[in-house]
C-alpha positions in Angstrom: -128.1 -36.6 -158.5 -128.9 -35.5 -162.2 -130.9 -32.0 -161.3 -127.6 -31.1 -159.1 -125.2 -31.9 -161.8 -127.2 -29.3 -164.4 -125.8 -27.0 -162.1 -122.1 -25.0 -163.5 -119.5 -24.3 -160.7 -120.1 -20.9 -161.2 -124.6 -21.1 -160.4 -123.1 -23.3 -157.4 -120.7 -21.0 -155.6 -122.2 -18.1 -157.0 -125.7 -17.9 -156.6 -128.0 -17.1 -153.8 -131.0 -19.1 -152.4 -133.2 -17.4 -149.8 -134.4 -19.8 -147.4 -138.5 -19.8 -147.8 -138.8 -20.1 -143.9 -136.1 -17.8 -142.0 -135.6 -15.3 -145.1 -131.9 -16.2 -144.6 -129.5 -16.1 -148.1 -127.2 -19.3 -148.7 -125.4 -20.1 -151.9 -126.6 -22.7 -153.8 -124.3 -25.4 -153.3 -124.0 -25.2 -149.4 -128.0 -25.0 -149.3 -127.8 -28.5 -151.0 -125.6 -30.1 -149.1 -127.0 -28.5 -146.3 -130.2 -30.2 -147.2 -128.5 -33.8 -148.2 -126.9 -33.6 -144.5 -130.2 -32.9 -142.8 -132.3 -35.4 -144.7 -129.2 -38.0 -143.5 -130.2 -37.2 -139.7 -133.8 -38.1 -140.6 -132.4 -41.2 -142.0 -130.2 -42.1 -139.1 -133.0 -41.7 -136.8 -135.3 -43.9 -138.0 -132.5 -46.5 -139.0 -131.9 -46.0 -134.9 -136.0 -46.8 -134.3 -135.7 -49.9 -136.5 -132.5 -50.9 -134.5 -134.2 -50.5 -131.5 -137.4 -52.5 -132.2 -134.8 -54.9 -133.7 -136.8 -54.9 -136.8 -133.8 -55.4 -140.2 -132.7 -52.4 -141.6 -131.1 -51.6 -145.1 -128.1 -51.7 -146.0 -127.9 -48.1 -147.6 -124.8 -47.1 -145.9 -122.6 -49.4 -148.2 -119.5 -46.8 -149.0 -118.3 -49.0 -151.9 -121.1 -49.5 -153.4 -122.0 -45.6 -152.7 -118.7 -44.6 -154.4 -118.9 -46.6 -157.7 -122.5 -44.8 -157.6 -120.5 -41.6 -157.9 -117.4 -42.6 -160.0 -119.3 -44.6 -162.7 -122.7 -42.4 -162.8 -124.9 -45.6 -162.7 -128.8 -44.4 -162.3 -129.6 -46.6 -159.0 -126.8 -47.9 -156.3 -126.6 -51.5 -157.0 -127.7 -53.6 -153.4 -124.6 -55.5 -153.4 -121.0 -55.5 -156.0 
């Protein structure tokens, strides 16, 4: 999060990134959002595997804690509030 906060609005909205795999040009802000979305899909898949094996899963989708993290700028997401 700290890395992303270092970019200005202009950088996020105007800097072009060339995708290393296919050479497509993308705007930095949209590219970063796609990375986050892509990784969240993998997390969901992994949690699904744990659920299928009846293994306890971490409570990472606790939206109350995530919102507090974003609003307050905490360095880590608290486990419980």
